[in-house]
Phi, psi and omega in degrees: 000148175289140181226071181268060182065265185225021183269290191299333184293326183286355175280017184253007175286162176264158162193155187264129170259114182130177174067224184284341188274320179081181184228138173282140175294167177301129186079357177275133176268162180290150177296160178302157173301133182249352177081012183263186180287068182285343188277358184299141178261152175232128182287128179293134180266333186217162178289334173297319180294323185293311180304313179304316181293322177301306185295323183292317179294324175298319179294318179302317179286333181290319178301317178295319177296320180300315182301316181297316178293321179297330179280000180095352188257177172258179183265113193274358181288122179294146180254124180287135178264158176294155176289157184273157179183190180194196187238127172223168180275143175271113178217162175222144185209146177283130178216065183298134173235124186293133166265171177295140185230100178262209178298126181295140171276168177303144180288005181286161181286157181289152185275342183197154173201165184272148180246175175302143180285085183274151176291318189241129179296136179089352179238104189280139176251141182296148178205175180281341179223141176218157177216148171251006182096309181279327180232151175237146184233131189221132169275124186224102185060236175267015185240150164261113181260134176248121183248147158283116186253357180215132003294155188299327182280359181247027178310132187205139173270115187256340184203138175238125189239115177284137187241134180292132177083207181253104185294141177256290189214174182204167167240147169225127180207130181037059170070019179236141178239140169244111179248133177259130182220161171262134181228131173257122175280083183269349187247011175076029181298322183254035179134205184299134182292140182286154176279113188268002184282276175055019182077000183275329178082206182236078183289165181297149173297140182237147169293153180294133178283066181296157186290352178276346178265116186271152170078008179285125178229013183280143184294146178237132178225150173220168180236118181124173180275143180268132178232148168265122175259131174250116187248128173251131184215159174271121186287339187283324188236354179076010184287129183268131186254339181203140180223118179237136181242123173237125181295122175140192185245154184284139173250302187194172179203152176224150175240125166244102187059243182264357185273116178247124178244126183251125179262127187229135177257134177219148166272145174279157178298139179266112181300136187297334186287341180283122184287155180280123184290322182293310178297329181282321184285306183273316173046044179081357177289160171271236182286139181246139172291160182301318182299313186291316180300315183298317179297317179292325180294312183303316180298318180294318186294323176296309179296321179296318181296316175302316182293323179293320180298339178269353184286155170252167185300326181292340180290339191253320199284143172275174189233150178233143182222158171227150178268125177245094187070234179267000183249155175246116189246152180288134177279122182292119174243126178280146175299335177281001173280356185254136179247134191228131175263192187290149184300137173080359187275329196262167174288157182300139168112183178224143183250125177255140169249104183260119185248129180221160170261111184294350181258352180233098185292339185259357176293150187291140173280107182280131172233139175236126185236139186230133174309140172096161183267119178291135171273327180206156180237130172229145174214138164250198183290337190240340190224144173237132178251135181239123180256134181236129166287130178270104183281350189265012190295322179284329169304320182270008178073027175280158182262002178209160173283169183201166178231138176262132178250136180240131179248132179236132175278138179260118180250194182282139175294334179278002182296152180278153178095150180297138174059021185289338179287339182221091189259126177293131175244337180167166183224157172196172183239152176224146181288137174094187182231161185257155183280306177202190186299334184282357171282348182251146180199157172213128184221125178052039170085005178255122180274132174238136184218134181253127184226160174246117181263135176248125182257141177277317183197160178285123184288342180276310179267339186081358180278145176298130178271126180219145172261359175184177185298117182069013180253119179286155183287149179226153172209165187228145182222156160240121188243140171252142183216158174218158183275134178214116171053050174072019174230151173261110192255134179292132179266315177195173183203143172290166171294169174299126185250146173043062180300136180086003179246173171221159185284130176259331179197160179216155169200145181247126173234106178071233183263014183240131172259128174252127182231130175250127168249172183201140163211302170237334171229167187255094175278129172256117181259141172249124191231122182277119181245021182296329173252097185303335184282339183223070169302136180219146177281119176275318184203165187212136174229133181244127178223155172296151179086204184202159175251124176275335181216140179240138183232130181289136164245084191075203179267351189249352188219149169239131176259130185228156172231141184186213179230146177263118186240130175295119185297330184269320182267337182074016178290132172282110183275349175130177177300133185222138169249149180217158177234124180249133177267110179244028174302327173247095187295350179272355181208070176300142188230128168286110184269325181212147176221133182229120179272109185295309178186147181291335182250026185261144174222157181222145171296333185295344176297328183232003179222104190291341180287345175277357185254106187245111179248116181266091188292336181298320183249005181057046181241144177237135176230140178202143179291143184229139167237132179247122185254047173273217178300318180240119178296132175225136172237119185222165166259115178270136185238134180229143165277132181238113177231132185295339182259319185273332180092216187261136169231124180286116185268338178156172176229115180275111187278134171242016185302313183296324184285321179292342176299336181286347184270358177234146175292328183210089186303332190280349178289142186301318185296325180284325177298318187289330185258357184297137179294141184258181171303135188259320188207163165225151176209161186241139170225119186047235187260035180225144173255135184247123176248135196233131171220176172291345176279336180159187180237128178244148178235128177233144171295136177279343179278313189260340190060022173281143176287126179252339184194154170203151175229112176280140181250145177290162170313133179293147180269144180232151175281156177286137177286317182211166185256000000 
């Protein structure tokens, strides 16, 4: 496959040629950005339409690439790489390991337990650990571990199930698990075996650089096509009930009862006939004059367009497969399952939403595919929003960046017709880009989105706007939209907030949006959205530092985790917890603040699923790493009270367990890359802390350890051969 850094790969996005959008004639470039609803999708009706859209989009991006290289620059759009993975056999085996057993608790079921920290109540998000109280399920390397988790003092590993590839996350419901993993087809399982030489050789196997392993910076290569595998299995006996493979990398997933939707990003295959612009233009040459570079670029563009027009649909399309018995069969995908925007508008790639019923192994795997690489996913019980950054804003002469939102209605999986489970209803655009999934929300048919705008130039004077040398101007907004006649139409928008800063976190509680921005101080904005046509700022509070994540404590308080930063020196003082009283949104108040440690960091700063608030006991647990003189990996436990503030209940250390994951833990390199405590969860009055080294159970009252299971070093798949 051609690998010209980041150019030819971007020629794999979709767009529709025909219908309302039309096609540019040969040599005609796309018109300037007009500010209209350019993000609207059109469903391909035939495979000819799909191919035409592919070709037209590739030509549009080739023209843009040519323009950039003529100007002496490179193509600056980042190319997302497929997720890492490998191939392993699917087996299951009982592997009991004795846990500590003190005075037995009653054999009754627990009365309460914590769940995954989901954004929307009733919509489950995939994670590495799940529990139903009686049992706990953990992804550990390439294995799914099933524990007896109740009674707490009888913690026991009862089953180990091998998972093919490199597992990412899972759902567990009614004795069924859906595990999402990455698999590299290095042996030709899905077709012709790849050529694995390529000058790479046969490097040593490396563990998958899962997000739980910090500090990994070693280069990763693989040989073969990257697939996301969806495995459905019975957790009681380990029997695999369904295996689906989709070419591309895993992004996110949601579960609505037994309906699981997995979002996957893929690059389409780049036809080999499309020439490499860098190899063609420079071709071993040194410095080129502007005239010579322009001549070579023009020649390349003619060749590239001709090659694109000669391609067939098979030259571009990625593949999906399912295992049926002992055979792997290609999953039929209809061309009408694809939704296409205007040529040249989207980020590189294609976003697939694969929907299946985890209780029905024979039900059709519904797929809905959308042009472009999604930046964020949001879902409530009825709607899924897919956000796409528009990388072409400066090319089109826009004065600010923007995000396209696509809205999909979530229907029954048994509905007739292709893609009925995830039905497109409309698209729209908002100025700026979003920070994370919590910037998105929909309530009573109104979409709310918080964005940070970056401006390129002043539309009045034409001068570049800057707040410092080389620093572009920024502003922040909360925008409301609703779907009308297939378009997401803006209802209202706040004034520009916190110019020169950017959004670090957002949260919606009822009709109020809470937004945190940061540059030198941390403004917390409370924004009234009760009238979507007129969003308005009710109150603002400025404090040093910033909050990465906000968690509602009822309607009147926010619990946050972030960093404390000195307003004058900008020195990072460390990990901080805060409680804000927002009972009067016109006057938000910081009620309590607790500095965890100056050298402390937590996965919960960037992964909300590592933040576990147990409302029944008003307890907060999150993993902490301290990189001081002595490395420490702990699960920190705090009592949280809106009146009394924070009380540190203890820090459950896993350092001794984690030593087992390194051959020589005292070496600096091992300490820097050692896997840390991953999650904490609660069952009745016990806290369970989980790391790659093992699982510990402590009483939340006494903080005494009541059980432990040490785990062997996790197994990892080979990245490359």
